[in-house]
TORKOL-4160 file (C-alpha; in steps of 0.2 Angstrom, whole numbers, padded with zeros to 4 digits, m for minus):
407
<pt num="1" X="0000" Y="m0001" Z="0000"/>
<pt num="2" X="0015" Y="0012" Z="0003"/>
<pt num="3" X="0023" Y="0008" Z="m0012"/>
<pt num="4" X="0004" Y="0013" Z="m0020"/>
<pt num="5" X="0003" Y="0028" Z="m0011"/>
<pt num="6" X="0021" Y="0034" Z="m0017"/>
<pt num="7" X="0019" Y="0031" Z="m0035"/>
<pt num="8" X="0004" Y="0040" Z="m0033"/>
<pt num="9" X="0011" Y="0053" Z="m0025"/>
<pt num="10" X="0025" Y="0052" Z="m0040"/>
<pt num="11" X="0012" Y="0055" Z="m0053"/>
<pt num="12" X="0010" Y="0073" Z="m0060"/>
<pt num="13" X="m0002" Y="0074" Z="m0075"/>
<pt num="14" X="0005" Y="0090" Z="m0079"/>
<pt num="15" X="0023" Y="0085" Z="m0081"/>
<pt num="16" X="0021" Y="0076" Z="m0098"/>
<pt num="17" X="0011" Y="0091" Z="m0105"/>
<pt num="18" X="0026" Y="0103" Z="m0099"/>
<pt num="19" X="0037" Y="0092" Z="m0107"/>
<pt num="20" X="0029" Y="0090" Z="m0124"/>
<pt num="21" X="0027" Y="0109" Z="m0123"/>
<pt num="22" X="0045" Y="0111" Z="m0119"/>
<pt num="23" X="0049" Y="0099" Z="m0134"/>
<pt num="24" X="0042" Y="0109" Z="m0146"/>
<pt num="25" X="0044" Y="0126" Z="m0142"/>
<pt num="26" X="0062" Y="0123" Z="m0138"/>
<pt num="27" X="0067" Y="0108" Z="m0149"/>
<pt num="28" X="0085" Y="0101" Z="m0142"/>
<pt num="29" X="0099" Y="0102" Z="m0153"/>
<pt num="30" X="0098" Y="0082" Z="m0156"/>
<pt num="31" X="0080" Y="0084" Z="m0163"/>
<pt num="32" X="0087" Y="0097" Z="m0176"/>
<pt num="33" X="0102" Y="0086" Z="m0180"/>
<pt num="34" X="0092" Y="0072" Z="m0183"/>
<pt num="35" X="0082" Y="0081" Z="m0196"/>
<pt num="36" X="0097" Y="0088" Z="m0204"/>
<pt num="37" X="0106" Y="0071" Z="m0207"/>
<pt num="38" X="0090" Y="0059" Z="m0211"/>
<pt num="39" X="0082" Y="0071" Z="m0224"/>
<pt num="40" X="0089" Y="0066" Z="m0240"/>
<pt num="41" X="0098" Y="0076" Z="m0253"/>
<pt num="42" X="0089" Y="0069" Z="m0270"/>
<pt num="43" X="0077" Y="0084" Z="m0268"/>
<pt num="44" X="0091" Y="0096" Z="m0268"/>
<pt num="45" X="0099" Y="0087" Z="m0282"/>
<pt num="46" X="0082" Y="0089" Z="m0293"/>
<pt num="47" X="0079" Y="0107" Z="m0287"/>
<pt num="48" X="0097" Y="0111" Z="m0294"/>
<pt num="49" X="0094" Y="0104" Z="m0310"/>
<pt num="50" X="0078" Y="0112" Z="m0311"/>
<pt num="51" X="0085" Y="0130" Z="m0309"/>
<pt num="52" X="0103" Y="0129" Z="m0311"/>
<pt num="53" X="0113" Y="0136" Z="m0329"/>
<pt num="54" X="0111" Y="0154" Z="m0326"/>
<pt num="55" X="0126" Y="0158" Z="m0313"/>
<pt num="56" X="0114" Y="0163" Z="m0299"/>
<pt num="57" X="0104" Y="0147" Z="m0294"/>
<pt num="58" X="0091" Y="0152" Z="m0279"/>
<pt num="59" X="0089" Y="0136" Z="m0270"/>
<pt num="60" X="0088" Y="0139" Z="m0254"/>
<pt num="61" X="0095" Y="0133" Z="m0236"/>
<pt num="62" X="0086" Y="0116" Z="m0232"/>
<pt num="63" X="0088" Y="0102" Z="m0222"/>
<pt num="64" X="0093" Y="0091" Z="m0236"/>
<pt num="65" X="0108" Y="0101" Z="m0243"/>
<pt num="66" X="0121" Y="0091" Z="m0229"/>
<pt num="67" X="0115" Y="0074" Z="m0238"/>
<pt num="68" X="0116" Y="0082" Z="m0253"/>
<pt num="69" X="0133" Y="0088" Z="m0252"/>
<pt num="70" X="0141" Y="0071" Z="m0249"/>
<pt num="71" X="0131" Y="0064" Z="m0263"/>
<pt num="72" X="0137" Y="0077" Z="m0274"/>
<pt num="73" X="0155" Y="0074" Z="m0271"/>
<pt num="74" X="0154" Y="0056" Z="m0274"/>
<pt num="75" X="0144" Y="0060" Z="m0291"/>
<pt num="76" X="0159" Y="0070" Z="m0296"/>
<pt num="77" X="0173" Y="0058" Z="m0291"/>
<pt num="78" X="0164" Y="0042" Z="m0298"/>
<pt num="79" X="0153" Y="0047" Z="m0309"/>
<pt num="80" X="0161" Y="0065" Z="m0316"/>
<pt num="81" X="0145" Y="0072" Z="m0315"/>
<pt num="82" X="0134" Y="0084" Z="m0305"/>
<pt num="83" X="0115" Y="0083" Z="m0315"/>
<pt num="84" X="0105" Y="0071" Z="m0307"/>
<pt num="85" X="0099" Y="0054" Z="m0319"/>
<pt num="86" X="0083" Y="0058" Z="m0328"/>
<pt num="87" X="0067" Y="0055" Z="m0319"/>
<pt num="88" X="0057" Y="0050" Z="m0335"/>
<pt num="89" X="0062" Y="0036" Z="m0347"/>
<pt num="90" X="0062" Y="0042" Z="m0366"/>
<pt num="91" X="0067" Y="0040" Z="m0382"/>
<pt num="92" X="0074" Y="0053" Z="m0396"/>
<pt num="93" X="0071" Y="0047" Z="m0414"/>
<pt num="94" X="0082" Y="0053" Z="m0428"/>
<pt num="95" X="0067" Y="0058" Z="m0441"/>
<pt num="96" X="0079" Y="0056" Z="m0455"/>
<pt num="97" X="0087" Y="0039" Z="m0450"/>
<pt num="98" X="0076" Y="0031" Z="m0439"/>
<pt num="99" X="0090" Y="0029" Z="m0425"/>
<pt num="100" X="0083" Y="0027" Z="m0409"/>
<pt num="101" X="0093" Y="0034" Z="m0394"/>
<pt num="102" X="0089" Y="0031" Z="m0373"/>
<pt num="103" X="0088" Y="0048" Z="m0367"/>
<pt num="104" X="0101" Y="0052" Z="m0352"/>
<pt num="105" X="0097" Y="0072" Z="m0351"/>
<pt num="106" X="0087" Y="0081" Z="m0338"/>
<pt num="107" X="0079" Y="0093" Z="m0351"/>
<pt num="108" X="0072" Y="0081" Z="m0362"/>
<pt num="109" X="0065" Y="0071" Z="m0349"/>
<pt num="110" X="0056" Y="0083" Z="m0339"/>
<pt num="111" X="0048" Y="0090" Z="m0357"/>
<pt num="112" X="0043" Y="0074" Z="m0360"/>
<pt num="113" X="0037" Y="0070" Z="m0342"/>
<pt num="114" X="0028" Y="0085" Z="m0340"/>
<pt num="115" X="0020" Y="0086" Z="m0361"/>
<pt num="116" X="0002" Y="0086" Z="m0353"/>
<pt num="117" X="0004" Y="0100" Z="m0343"/>
<pt num="118" X="0014" Y="0112" Z="m0353"/>
<pt num="119" X="0006" Y="0109" Z="m0370"/>
<pt num="120" X="m0008" Y="0121" Z="m0376"/>
<pt num="121" X="0000" Y="0132" Z="m0364"/>
<pt num="122" X="m0007" Y="0124" Z="m0348"/>
<pt num="123" X="m0025" Y="0127" Z="m0355"/>
<pt num="124" X="m0038" Y="0111" Z="m0354"/>
<pt num="125" X="m0046" Y="0117" Z="m0369"/>
<pt num="126" X="m0032" Y="0117" Z="m0380"/>
<pt num="127" X="m0032" Y="0108" Z="m0399"/>
<pt num="128" X="m0020" Y="0096" Z="m0392"/>
<pt num="129" X="m0031" Y="0092" Z="m0378"/>
<pt num="130" X="m0048" Y="0093" Z="m0388"/>
<pt num="131" X="m0039" Y="0081" Z="m0401"/>
<pt num="132" X="m0035" Y="0067" Z="m0389"/>
<pt num="133" X="m0052" Y="0069" Z="m0380"/>
<pt num="134" X="m0061" Y="0065" Z="m0399"/>
<pt num="135" X="m0049" Y="0049" Z="m0401"/>
<pt num="136" X="m0054" Y="0043" Z="m0384"/>
<pt num="137" X="m0072" Y="0046" Z="m0387"/>
<pt num="138" X="m0070" Y="0038" Z="m0404"/>
<pt num="139" X="m0061" Y="0022" Z="m0399"/>
<pt num="140" X="m0076" Y="0022" Z="m0385"/>
<pt num="141" X="m0090" Y="0023" Z="m0397"/>
<pt num="142" X="m0080" Y="0008" Z="m0406"/>
<pt num="143" X="m0077" Y="m0002" Z="m0394"/>
<pt num="144" X="m0098" Y="0000" Z="m0387"/>
<pt num="145" X="m0102" Y="m0005" Z="m0407"/>
<pt num="146" X="m0093" Y="m0021" Z="m0408"/>
<pt num="147" X="m0103" Y="m0036" Z="m0409"/>
<pt num="148" X="m0097" Y="m0046" Z="m0392"/>
<pt num="149" X="m0101" Y="m0029" Z="m0384"/>
<pt num="150" X="m0117" Y="m0026" Z="m0390"/>
<pt num="151" X="m0123" Y="m0044" Z="m0383"/>
<pt num="152" X="m0118" Y="m0039" Z="m0365"/>
<pt num="153" X="m0120" Y="m0020" Z="m0366"/>
<pt num="154" X="m0137" Y="m0022" Z="m0356"/>
<pt num="155" X="m0128" Y="m0029" Z="m0340"/>
<pt num="156" X="m0111" Y="m0022" Z="m0343"/>
<pt num="157" X="m0104" Y="m0004" Z="m0346"/>
<pt num="158" X="m0088" Y="0000" Z="m0357"/>
<pt num="159" X="m0078" Y="0011" Z="m0348"/>
<pt num="160" X="m0069" Y="0025" Z="m0358"/>
<pt num="161" X="m0051" Y="0022" Z="m0362"/>
<pt num="162" X="m0038" Y="0032" Z="m0352"/>
<pt num="163" X="m0029" Y="0032" Z="m0367"/>
<pt num="164" X="m0031" Y="0028" Z="m0386"/>
<pt num="165" X="m0022" Y="0028" Z="m0402"/>
<pt num="166" X="m0007" Y="0039" Z="m0405"/>
<pt num="167" X="m0007" Y="0060" Z="m0405"/>
<pt num="168" X="0008" Y="0068" Z="m0414"/>
<pt num="169" X="0011" Y="0086" Z="m0409"/>
<pt num="170" X="0021" Y="0095" Z="m0423"/>
<pt num="171" X="0031" Y="0109" Z="m0414"/>
<pt num="172" X="0046" Y="0121" Z="m0423"/>
<pt num="173" X="0060" Y="0125" Z="m0412"/>
<pt num="174" X="0065" Y="0144" Z="m0409"/>
<pt num="175" X="0082" Y="0150" Z="m0407"/>
<pt num="176" X="0090" Y="0142" Z="m0393"/>
<pt num="177" X="0095" Y="0150" Z="m0377"/>
<pt num="178" X="0110" Y="0139" Z="m0367"/>
<pt num="179" X="0111" Y="0146" Z="m0348"/>
<pt num="180" X="0094" Y="0151" Z="m0348"/>
<pt num="181" X="0086" Y="0144" Z="m0333"/>
<pt num="182" X="0069" Y="0152" Z="m0335"/>
<pt num="183" X="0061" Y="0168" Z="m0327"/>
<pt num="184" X="0046" Y="0160" Z="m0320"/>
<pt num="185" X="0037" Y="0160" Z="m0303"/>
<pt num="186" X="0047" Y="0146" Z="m0298"/>
<pt num="187" X="0065" Y="0153" Z="m0301"/>
<pt num="188" X="0060" Y="0168" Z="m0292"/>
<pt num="189" X="0052" Y="0160" Z="m0276"/>
<pt num="190" X="0069" Y="0154" Z="m0272"/>
<pt num="191" X="0074" Y="0171" Z="m0269"/>
<pt num="192" X="0059" Y="0175" Z="m0260"/>
<pt num="193" X="0062" Y="0160" Z="m0249"/>
<pt num="194" X="0079" Y="0164" Z="m0245"/>
<pt num="195" X="0073" Y="0184" Z="m0240"/>
<pt num="196" X="0061" Y="0176" Z="m0228"/>
<pt num="197" X="0071" Y="0164" Z="m0221"/>
<pt num="198" X="0083" Y="0179" Z="m0216"/>
<pt num="199" X="0068" Y="0190" Z="m0209"/>
<pt num="200" X="0064" Y="0173" Z="m0197"/>
<pt num="201" X="0083" Y="0173" Z="m0192"/>
<pt num="202" X="0082" Y="0190" Z="m0189"/>
<pt num="203" X="0070" Y="0187" Z="m0175"/>
<pt num="204" X="0080" Y="0179" Z="m0162"/>
<pt num="205" X="0094" Y="0191" Z="m0165"/>
<pt num="206" X="0083" Y="0207" Z="m0162"/>
<pt num="207" X="0073" Y="0200" Z="m0149"/>
<pt num="208" X="0087" Y="0191" Z="m0138"/>
<pt num="209" X="0101" Y="0197" Z="m0145"/>
<pt num="210" X="0105" Y="0180" Z="m0153"/>
<pt num="211" X="0115" Y="0180" Z="m0168"/>
<pt num="212" X="0119" Y="0161" Z="m0169"/>
<pt num="213" X="0101" Y="0157" Z="m0180"/>
<pt num="214" X="0106" Y="0172" Z="m0191"/>
<pt num="215" X="0125" Y="0167" Z="m0196"/>
<pt num="216" X="0119" Y="0148" Z="m0198"/>
<pt num="217" X="0106" Y="0154" Z="m0211"/>
<pt num="218" X="0119" Y="0167" Z="m0221"/>
<pt num="219" X="0130" Y="0154" Z="m0221"/>
<pt num="220" X="0120" Y="0141" Z="m0226"/>
<pt num="221" X="0112" Y="0151" Z="m0241"/>
<pt num="222" X="0129" Y="0157" Z="m0246"/>
<pt num="223" X="0135" Y="0138" Z="m0249"/>
<pt num="224" X="0120" Y="0134" Z="m0256"/>
<pt num="225" X="0121" Y="0149" Z="m0271"/>
<pt num="226" X="0139" Y="0146" Z="m0273"/>
<pt num="227" X="0135" Y="0128" Z="m0277"/>
<pt num="228" X="0122" Y="0132" Z="m0288"/>
<pt num="229" X="0134" Y="0143" Z="m0298"/>
<pt num="230" X="0146" Y="0132" Z="m0303"/>
<pt num="231" X="0148" Y="0132" Z="m0322"/>
<pt num="232" X="0148" Y="0113" Z="m0323"/>
<pt num="233" X="0128" Y="0113" Z="m0321"/>
<pt num="234" X="0127" Y="0124" Z="m0338"/>
<pt num="235" X="0140" Y="0112" Z="m0346"/>
<pt num="236" X="0132" Y="0096" Z="m0343"/>
<pt num="237" X="0114" Y="0104" Z="m0344"/>
<pt num="238" X="0115" Y="0109" Z="m0361"/>
<pt num="239" X="0128" Y="0098" Z="m0368"/>
<pt num="240" X="0124" Y="0099" Z="m0388"/>
<pt num="241" X="0128" Y="0106" Z="m0404"/>
<pt num="242" X="0117" Y="0121" Z="m0408"/>
<pt num="243" X="0108" Y="0128" Z="m0423"/>
<pt num="244" X="0103" Y="0110" Z="m0428"/>
<pt num="245" X="0093" Y="0106" Z="m0444"/>
<pt num="246" X="0087" Y="0089" Z="m0439"/>
<pt num="247" X="0068" Y="0083" Z="m0436"/>
<pt num="248" X="0067" Y="0074" Z="m0420"/>
<pt num="249" X="0052" Y="0065" Z="m0413"/>
<pt num="250" X="0053" Y="0063" Z="m0394"/>
<pt num="251" X="0041" Y="0050" Z="m0384"/>
<pt num="252" X="0041" Y="0037" Z="m0369"/>
<pt num="253" X="0040" Y="0023" Z="m0383"/>
<pt num="254" X="0028" Y="0010" Z="m0388"/>
<pt num="255" X="0011" Y="0011" Z="m0380"/>
<pt num="256" X="0013" Y="0030" Z="m0375"/>
<pt num="257" X="m0001" Y="0044" Z="m0380"/>
<pt num="258" X="0010" Y="0056" Z="m0386"/>
<pt num="259" X="0023" Y="0059" Z="m0398"/>
<pt num="260" X="0032" Y="0077" Z="m0400"/>
<pt num="261" X="0039" Y="0081" Z="m0417"/>
<pt num="262" X="0052" Y="0095" Z="m0415"/>
<pt num="263" X="0059" Y="0104" Z="m0431"/>
<pt num="264" X="0074" Y="0114" Z="m0428"/>
<pt num="265" X="0075" Y="0121" Z="m0445"/>
<pt num="266" X="0094" Y="0129" Z="m0441"/>
<pt num="267" X="0088" Y="0137" Z="m0423"/>
<pt num="268" X="0087" Y="0125" Z="m0410"/>
<pt num="269" X="0098" Y="0113" Z="m0401"/>
<pt num="270" X="0102" Y="0096" Z="m0409"/>
<pt num="271" X="0090" Y="0085" Z="m0398"/>
<pt num="272" X="0099" Y="0070" Z="m0402"/>
<pt num="273" X="0114" Y="0074" Z="m0396"/>
<pt num="274" X="0107" Y="0082" Z="m0382"/>
<pt num="275" X="0100" Y="0066" Z="m0378"/>
<pt num="276" X="0117" Y="0057" Z="m0375"/>
<pt num="277" X="0126" Y="0069" Z="m0368"/>
<pt num="278" X="0131" Y="0060" Z="m0350"/>
<pt num="279" X="0143" Y="0049" Z="m0363"/>
<pt num="280" X="0152" Y="0065" Z="m0368"/>
<pt num="281" X="0169" Y="0066" Z="m0361"/>
<pt num="282" X="0173" Y="0085" Z="m0364"/>
<pt num="283" X="0160" Y="0089" Z="m0350"/>
<pt num="284" X="0167" Y="0078" Z="m0335"/>
<pt num="285" X="0171" Y="0086" Z="m0321"/>
<pt num="286" X="0190" Y="0092" Z="m0317"/>
<pt num="287" X="0201" Y="0088" Z="m0305"/>
<pt num="288" X="0202" Y="0105" Z="m0299"/>
<pt num="289" X="0183" Y="0105" Z="m0299"/>
<pt num="290" X="0180" Y="0089" Z="m0288"/>
<pt num="291" X="0194" Y="0096" Z="m0275"/>
<pt num="292" X="0180" Y="0113" Z="m0273"/>
<pt num="293" X="0166" Y="0102" Z="m0272"/>
<pt num="294" X="0175" Y="0090" Z="m0260"/>
<pt num="295" X="0179" Y="0109" Z="m0250"/>
<pt num="296" X="0160" Y="0113" Z="m0251"/>
<pt num="297" X="0156" Y="0096" Z="m0243"/>
<pt num="298" X="0168" Y="0099" Z="m0229"/>
<pt num="299" X="0159" Y="0116" Z="m0225"/>
<pt num="300" X="0143" Y="0108" Z="m0226"/>
<pt num="301" X="0147" Y="0095" Z="m0214"/>
<pt num="302" X="0155" Y="0110" Z="m0203"/>
<pt num="303" X="0139" Y="0121" Z="m0203"/>
<pt num="304" X="0128" Y="0104" Z="m0200"/>
<pt num="305" X="0139" Y="0101" Z="m0183"/>
<pt num="306" X="0137" Y="0119" Z="m0179"/>
<pt num="307" X="0119" Y="0119" Z="m0181"/>
<pt num="308" X="0119" Y="0103" Z="m0170"/>
<pt num="309" X="0127" Y="0114" Z="m0156"/>
<pt num="310" X="0116" Y="0128" Z="m0154"/>
<pt num="311" X="0108" Y="0127" Z="m0137"/>
<pt num="312" X="0094" Y="0141" Z="m0139"/>
<pt num="313" X="0081" Y="0146" Z="m0150"/>
<pt num="314" X="0082" Y="0131" Z="m0161"/>
<pt num="315" X="0065" Y="0131" Z="m0165"/>
<pt num="316" X="0069" Y="0147" Z="m0177"/>
<pt num="317" X="0082" Y="0137" Z="m0185"/>
<pt num="318" X="0069" Y="0121" Z="m0188"/>
<pt num="319" X="0056" Y="0133" Z="m0196"/>
<pt num="320" X="0070" Y="0140" Z="m0207"/>
<pt num="321" X="0075" Y="0122" Z="m0214"/>
<pt num="322" X="0057" Y="0117" Z="m0215"/>
<pt num="323" X="0052" Y="0134" Z="m0227"/>
<pt num="324" X="0070" Y="0129" Z="m0236"/>
<pt num="325" X="0064" Y="0111" Z="m0239"/>
<pt num="326" X="0046" Y="0117" Z="m0243"/>
<pt num="327" X="0054" Y="0127" Z="m0257"/>
<pt num="328" X="0064" Y="0114" Z="m0264"/>
<pt num="329" X="0051" Y="0100" Z="m0264"/>
<pt num="330" X="0040" Y="0112" Z="m0273"/>
<pt num="331" X="0054" Y="0117" Z="m0287"/>
<pt num="332" X="0058" Y="0099" Z="m0288"/>
<pt num="333" X="0044" Y="0092" Z="m0293"/>
<pt num="334" X="0032" Y="0106" Z="m0302"/>
<pt num="335" X="0032" Y="0106" Z="m0324"/>
<pt num="336" X="0039" Y="0121" Z="m0332"/>
<pt num="337" X="0038" Y="0126" Z="m0351"/>
<pt num="338" X="0052" Y="0121" Z="m0362"/>
<pt num="339" X="0058" Y="0139" Z="m0365"/>
<pt num="340" X="0062" Y="0140" Z="m0346"/>
<pt num="341" X="0075" Y="0127" Z="m0351"/>
<pt num="342" X="0080" Y="0136" Z="m0365"/>
<pt num="343" X="0072" Y="0126" Z="m0377"/>
<pt num="344" X="0057" Y="0136" Z="m0383"/>
<pt num="345" X="0045" Y="0127" Z="m0396"/>
<pt num="346" X="0032" Y="0135" Z="m0406"/>
<pt num="347" X="0017" Y="0123" Z="m0410"/>
<pt num="348" X="0013" Y="0120" Z="m0427"/>
<pt num="349" X="m0002" Y="0107" Z="m0426"/>
<pt num="350" X="m0008" Y="0093" Z="m0421"/>
<pt num="351" X="m0011" Y="0074" Z="m0429"/>
<pt num="352" X="m0021" Y="0060" Z="m0420"/>
<pt num="353" X="m0030" Y="0045" Z="m0425"/>
<pt num="354" X="m0038" Y="0031" Z="m0411"/>
<pt num="355" X="m0029" Y="0020" Z="m0420"/>
<pt num="356" X="m0008" Y="0021" Z="m0419"/>
<pt num="357" X="m0003" Y="0014" Z="m0437"/>
<pt num="358" X="m0016" Y="0027" Z="m0447"/>
<pt num="359" X="m0009" Y="0042" Z="m0435"/>
<pt num="360" X="0009" Y="0035" Z="m0442"/>
<pt num="361" X="m0001" Y="0035" Z="m0461"/>
<pt num="362" X="m0007" Y="0053" Z="m0457"/>
<pt num="363" X="0012" Y="0061" Z="m0450"/>
<pt num="364" X="0019" Y="0051" Z="m0464"/>
<pt num="365" X="0009" Y="0058" Z="m0479"/>
<pt num="366" X="0012" Y="0076" Z="m0472"/>
<pt num="367" X="0030" Y="0076" Z="m0465"/>
<pt num="368" X="0038" Y="0062" Z="m0476"/>
<pt num="369" X="0050" Y="0050" Z="m0466"/>
<pt num="370" X="0044" Y="0057" Z="m0449"/>
<pt num="371" X="0030" Y="0043" Z="m0448"/>
<pt num="372" X="0043" Y="0030" Z="m0456"/>
<pt num="373" X="0056" Y="0035" Z="m0440"/>
<pt num="374" X="0041" Y="0030" Z="m0426"/>
<pt num="375" X="0037" Y="0014" Z="m0435"/>
<pt num="376" X="0048" Y="0000" Z="m0427"/>
<pt num="377" X="0046" Y="0010" Z="m0409"/>
<pt num="378" X="0027" Y="0009" Z="m0411"/>
<pt num="379" X="0027" Y="m0009" Z="m0420"/>
<pt num="380" X="0043" Y="m0017" Z="m0415"/>
<pt num="381" X="0035" Y="m0033" Z="m0423"/>
<pt num="382" X="0030" Y="m0041" Z="m0441"/>
<pt num="383" X="0016" Y="m0029" Z="m0451"/>
<pt num="384" X="0001" Y="m0035" Z="m0461"/>
<pt num="385" X="0003" Y="m0036" Z="m0479"/>
<pt num="386" X="m0010" Y="m0022" Z="m0482"/>
<pt num="387" X="0004" Y="m0012" Z="m0470"/>
<pt num="388" X="0018" Y="m0019" Z="m0480"/>
<pt num="389" X="0011" Y="m0012" Z="m0495"/>
<pt num="390" X="0005" Y="0005" Z="m0487"/>
<pt num="391" X="0023" Y="0009" Z="m0481"/>
<pt num="392" X="0032" Y="0003" Z="m0500"/>
<pt num="393" X="0020" Y="0015" Z="m0508"/>
<pt num="394" X="0026" Y="0030" Z="m0496"/>
<pt num="395" X="0044" Y="0025" Z="m0497"/>
<pt num="396" X="0042" Y="0026" Z="m0517"/>
<pt num="397" X="0035" Y="0043" Z="m0516"/>
<pt num="398" X="0049" Y="0048" Z="m0504"/>
<pt num="399" X="0063" Y="0042" Z="m0516"/>
<pt num="400" X="0054" Y="0050" Z="m0531"/>
<pt num="401" X="0054" Y="0066" Z="m0523"/>
<pt num="402" X="0071" Y="0063" Z="m0517"/>
<pt num="403" X="0078" Y="0061" Z="m0534"/>
<pt num="404" X="0069" Y="0073" Z="m0541"/>
<pt num="405" X="0076" Y="0087" Z="m0529"/>
<pt num="406" X="0094" Y="0082" Z="m0535"/>
<pt num="407" X="0091" Y="0082" Z="m0554"/>
């Protein structure tokens, strides 16, 4: 009974609430340290890839920077690269030769990944979106009209397909702008975030005469701006020839809804060359750059250790890191127009059909060689006899035109 009495006397219902309150108002240095250490740097890497190139890359201080610094050092030494691998697999087809290359460039992967967002200037009722909706409806009506569907239509409804046929959008390349990282809200939000972080960091300095948080924020953002200003970003991001005259096709491959035809006409980048930029030996990181990145990584780790030693007002540091992480996440994932990657594209027309082969016929009829270049991608197997005959007719016409132009 005495032990039970002692236990009751020791129980303080206000104790846990006070501890939780203290935990959130004054997070210990171990809490901040753990968050800084555990949050991955892949988000920072993608944010840099989105915004780097112009020399001034506004990527705010965030929890992922310390982790990214070590990853960047390993990448610079091992892979001899800074740009991350593309996050969307796609192919680049030379419309003249039909040669297909797997893309390894960040810009092209984002152009293809976000095509449905930036096509029609982001409008949902543009010509491309309308044409896609039309072929989906055509495919839906055809499916409902099939004999086997008519027998069961009373009890089973035919769902509208999410994808149908092939939609080929034709663009003409504008004058390429190498080193242009865009001037949209995505770019400028970095500067706004940095200013807001400095404002938060100034609060403990003004109110409590504690300059530690402000010092960490200034040093962290300085290191981030230096890291993003490396010229290596520009060399890797736009590693290709310019003023190309090629016609190229961008697509996710067999089964995809869209194919993007880009006619360079002597103004744009060589997209086929850009797709294989990761294999070029003339853009690998130099020994001096690797050493410099190693120094930056050391400074980031040192900054992390200093931040972990802060005992007062660490909640402000936590808020600053959270704000920077939010900016990083938004920038890393959001879509952008091709012009914000220095690759302006002007829309010409869209060609689509509820069946892939008729769509390729239509493209080939208007743009000789372009439709045929996509044939092996979308039909890697044997063709039917009538299809073989049709493509033979296209080939004869193309040969006749080519012969006439040379005579």
